[in-house]
C-alpha positions as CSV (number, residue, x, y, z in Angstrom):
1,M,-8.0,8.5,-21.6
2,G,-10.7,11.1,-20.7
3,R,-10.0,12.9,-17.4
4,D,-13.8,13.9,-16.4
5,V,-14.7,10.9,-14.3
6,P,-11.8,9.5,-12.5
7,E,-11.2,5.9,-13.0
8,L,-8.8,4.3,-10.4
9,T,-6.6,1.6,-9.6
10,I,-5.6,0.9,-6.0
11,F,-2.2,-0.7,-5.0
12,G,-2.0,-0.8,-1.5
13,S,-4.4,-2.2,1.1
14,C,-6.3,-1.0,4.3
15,V,-5.8,2.7,4.0
16,S,-6.7,2.9,0.1
17,R,-9.4,0.6,0.1
18,D,-11.1,2.2,3.3
19,T,-10.9,5.6,2.0
20,L,-12.6,4.8,-1.5
21,A,-15.8,4.5,0.2
22,F,-15.8,8.0,1.2
23,L,-15.2,9.1,-2.3
24,D,-17.7,10.8,-4.8
25,E,-19.4,8.2,-6.7
26,T,-17.9,9.2,-9.8
27,W,-14.5,8.0,-8.7
28,T,-14.9,4.3,-10.1
29,L,-12.5,1.5,-9.0
30,R,-11.1,-0.5,-11.9
31,E,-8.7,-2.7,-10.1
32,Y,-7.6,-3.4,-6.5
33,I,-4.0,-4.7,-6.2
34,A,-3.6,-6.0,-2.6
35,R,-0.9,-7.6,-0.2
36,Q,1.9,-6.7,-2.7
37,S,5.0,-4.6,-1.6
38,P,6.4,-2.4,-4.6
39,I,9.7,-4.5,-3.9
40,S,7.9,-7.5,-4.9
41,G,6.0,-5.9,-7.8
42,M,9.3,-4.7,-9.4
43,S,11.1,-8.1,-9.0
44,P,10.9,-10.5,-11.8
45,P,7.7,-13.0,-11.7
46,T,7.8,-16.2,-10.2
47,E,5.4,-19.3,-10.1
48,V,3.8,-20.2,-6.7
49,P,6.1,-23.0,-5.4
50,C,3.2,-25.3,-4.0
51,D,-0.4,-25.6,-3.4
52,L,-2.0,-23.0,-1.2
53,T,-3.9,-23.4,1.8
54,L,-6.2,-20.4,1.8
55,K,-10.0,-19.9,1.9
56,S,-10.8,-17.1,-0.1
57,D,-10.3,-16.6,-4.1
58,F,-9.1,-13.0,-2.9
59,Q,-6.6,-14.4,-0.5
60,R,-5.4,-16.6,-3.3
61,R,-5.4,-14.2,-5.8
62,C,-3.5,-11.8,-3.5
63,V,-0.6,-14.3,-3.3
64,E,-0.6,-15.7,-6.6
65,G,-0.1,-12.1,-8.0
66,D,2.8,-11.1,-5.4
67,F,4.5,-14.2,-6.9
68,Q,3.9,-12.9,-10.4
69,S,4.6,-9.4,-9.8
70,D,1.4,-8.5,-11.3
71,S,1.1,-4.8,-10.0
72,R,3.7,-3.7,-12.5
73,V,1.9,-5.3,-15.6
74,A,-1.5,-3.6,-14.4
75,M,0.3,-0.1,-14.4
76,E,2.0,-0.7,-17.8
77,E,-1.0,-2.1,-19.8
78,R,-4.3,-1.2,-18.1
79,P,-3.7,2.5,-17.4
80,V,-6.4,4.7,-15.6
81,Q,-6.5,8.3,-14.4
82,V,-5.5,7.7,-11.1
83,V,-3.4,5.0,-9.1
84,L,-4.1,5.3,-5.3
85,L,-1.3,3.8,-3.3
86,D,-0.6,3.2,0.4
87,M,2.0,1.0,2.1
88,V,0.3,-0.6,4.6
89,D,1.3,-4.0,3.0
90,D,5.0,-3.1,3.9
91,R,4.4,-3.1,7.4
92,I,6.2,-6.5,8.0
93,G,8.6,-6.7,5.1
94,V,9.4,-9.1,2.4
95,F,11.1,-11.9,1.8
96,Q,14.0,-12.7,-0.7
97,T,13.2,-15.9,-2.3
98,G,16.1,-15.9,-4.9
99,E,18.6,-13.4,-6.8
100,H,16.8,-10.1,-7.1
101,R,13.5,-12.2,-6.4
102,Y,11.0,-10.8,-3.3
103,V,7.6,-11.7,-2.0
104,T,5.7,-9.9,0.3
105,H,5.5,-10.7,4.1
106,S,1.6,-10.8,4.1
107,W,-1.0,-12.5,6.4
108,E,-2.2,-14.3,3.3
109,L,1.5,-15.5,2.8
110,T,1.6,-16.9,6.4
111,E,-2.0,-18.3,6.1
112,S,-0.8,-20.1,2.6
113,G,0.9,-22.9,4.0
114,I,4.2,-21.6,2.0
115,L,6.4,-20.3,4.9
116,P,7.0,-23.8,6.9
117,L,8.2,-25.1,3.6
118,F,10.4,-22.4,2.5
119,R,11.2,-20.2,5.5
120,D,14.8,-21.8,5.8
121,M,15.6,-21.1,2.2
122,W,14.1,-17.6,2.2
123,R,15.5,-14.6,3.9
124,R,13.4,-12.2,5.6
125,V,14.1,-8.3,5.1
126,D,12.1,-6.2,7.8
127,F,10.3,-3.1,7.6
128,G,12.3,-0.3,9.1
129,T,15.9,-1.7,8.1
130,D,18.0,0.5,5.9
131,E,18.2,-2.8,3.4
132,H,14.3,-2.7,3.3
133,F,14.3,1.1,2.8
134,D,16.7,1.2,0.0
135,L,14.7,-1.8,-2.0
136,W,11.5,0.0,-1.5
137,S,12.9,3.4,-2.4
138,A,14.4,2.0,-5.4
139,A,11.0,0.1,-6.4
140,M,8.7,3.4,-5.6
141,R,10.9,5.7,-8.0
142,Q,10.8,3.0,-11.0
143,F,7.0,2.4,-10.3
144,A,6.6,6.6,-10.6
145,H,8.2,6.4,-13.9
146,I,5.9,3.6,-14.9
147,I,3.0,5.3,-13.9
148,R,3.5,8.8,-15.1
149,E,4.5,7.0,-18.4
150,S,1.1,5.3,-18.6
151,G,-0.5,8.9,-18.2
152,S,-2.0,8.0,-14.8
153,V,-1.6,10.4,-11.4
154,P,-0.2,8.7,-8.9
155,I,-1.4,9.6,-5.4
156,F,0.3,8.2,-2.2
157,L,-1.7,8.1,0.8
158,A,0.6,8.7,3.7
159,P,-1.1,9.1,7.2
160,A,0.5,8.5,10.2
161,W,-0.5,5.4,12.1
162,A,-3.0,6.3,15.0
163,E,-1.5,6.3,18.5
164,T,-5.0,7.0,20.1
165,F,-8.3,5.6,19.5
166,E,-11.6,8.0,19.5
167,D,-11.8,7.6,23.1
168,G,-8.6,8.9,23.8
169,S,-7.1,5.4,24.8
170,K,-3.8,4.5,23.6
171,V,-3.5,2.4,20.8
172,P,-1.2,-0.8,21.9
173,P,2.3,-1.6,20.4
174,Y,2.0,-3.1,17.0
175,R,4.3,-6.7,16.7
176,G,6.2,-5.2,19.8
177,Q,6.9,-1.8,18.8
178,E,5.8,1.6,19.9
179,I,3.5,3.3,17.2
180,S,5.4,6.4,17.7
181,Q,8.6,4.4,16.8
182,I,6.6,3.0,13.6
183,N,5.8,6.7,12.4
184,D,9.3,7.5,12.8
185,D,10.3,4.8,10.3
186,L,7.3,5.5,8.1
187,N,8.3,9.2,8.0
188,R,11.6,8.4,5.8
189,Y,9.6,6.3,3.3
190,F,7.1,9.1,2.9
191,N,9.7,11.6,2.3
192,V,11.0,9.1,-0.7
193,A,7.3,9.2,-2.1
194,S,7.3,12.9,-2.2
195,E,11.0,13.2,-3.8
196,A,9.9,10.6,-6.4
197,G,7.1,12.6,-7.7
198,Y,4.1,11.0,-6.1
199,A,1.4,13.4,-4.9
200,V,1.4,12.7,-1.3
201,V,-1.4,13.1,0.9
202,R,-0.1,13.4,4.3
203,P,-2.3,14.9,6.8
204,H,-1.0,16.3,10.3
205,P,-0.8,13.2,12.6
206,N,-2.9,14.2,14.8
207,R,-5.5,13.6,12.5
208,S,-4.8,9.8,12.7
209,V,-7.3,8.6,14.9
210,A,-7.8,4.9,15.3
211,S,-11.6,3.4,15.3
212,L,-12.8,1.6,18.3
213,N,-15.7,-0.1,16.0
214,H,-13.8,-0.9,12.5
215,Q,-15.2,-3.4,10.2
216,W,-11.9,-5.3,10.2
217,G,-11.1,-4.8,13.8
218,R,-8.8,-2.5,15.9
219,A,-5.3,-1.7,14.4
220,P,-3.3,1.7,14.0
221,Y,-4.5,1.7,10.3
222,H,-7.9,1.0,10.7
223,F,-8.8,4.7,11.1
224,A,-12.0,6.7,12.3
225,N,-14.1,8.3,9.8
226,S,-12.7,11.6,10.2
227,T,-9.2,10.6,9.1
228,Y,-10.7,9.0,6.2
229,E,-12.7,12.3,5.2
230,T,-9.4,14.0,5.8
231,L,-7.8,11.5,3.4
232,R,-10.5,12.1,0.8
233,E,-10.2,15.8,0.6
234,G,-6.5,15.5,0.1
235,I,-7.1,13.2,-2.7
236,Y,-9.5,15.8,-4.4
237,T,-6.9,18.5,-3.8
238,A,-4.1,16.3,-5.4
239,W,-6.7,15.5,-8.6
240,Q,-7.8,18.9,-8.8
241,S,-4.0,20.4,-9.0
242,H,-3.3,17.9,-11.9
243,S,-6.3,18.5,-13.6
244,K,-5.3,22.4,-13.5
245,L,-2.1,21.5,-14.9
246,E,-3.6,19.5,-17.8
247,R,-5.7,22.4,-19.0
């Protein structure tokens, strides 16, 4: 696999997807795996249990891929130069659907029509709890091994969530939690990614600024252009460091 022109797979969501637009055009996207926690990705695949009431093919693919744990297959069978990861899709948590089986608690899952049928049979594991942290940590270590065995470079984007907008106004709480508390929770996840061997791009928290006019709306993980530019430079640095080691 040649390394002059980086080809990448995104295993993440808003942060990685939106940073991609700021990368040089020589960086080409092979695959985008969204709305799937590593916890789900490392659990045994299963069939979608009922018809989905989703409006778009993208949403349908996300939910079907989550049940099928297709991220692991992508890493093992379709290697690229770089795998770009973030953890936005872990922001709510996962559902345990059976023994050692999990699906991601995503907006798409909520909209799919599945939850009213199975909510009483599934057990929710919320982001930030010790159980979620332990599951995520184990899954990320497994993914790091798989990615590196395939010859890919795992780059993990780890910005703090923005506590302020571009005009200096405060970002409101997310699902009842102050952003500062969420960032405290995120920090221990980010530490695990570093320990597991990911090239972690972790800008200073004051570089995280939320956009007032983001194309996907206002959220603490929908950043201003300056934040994406900082992430871009971190990606370039991580790639260049790896390229030097390969020479």
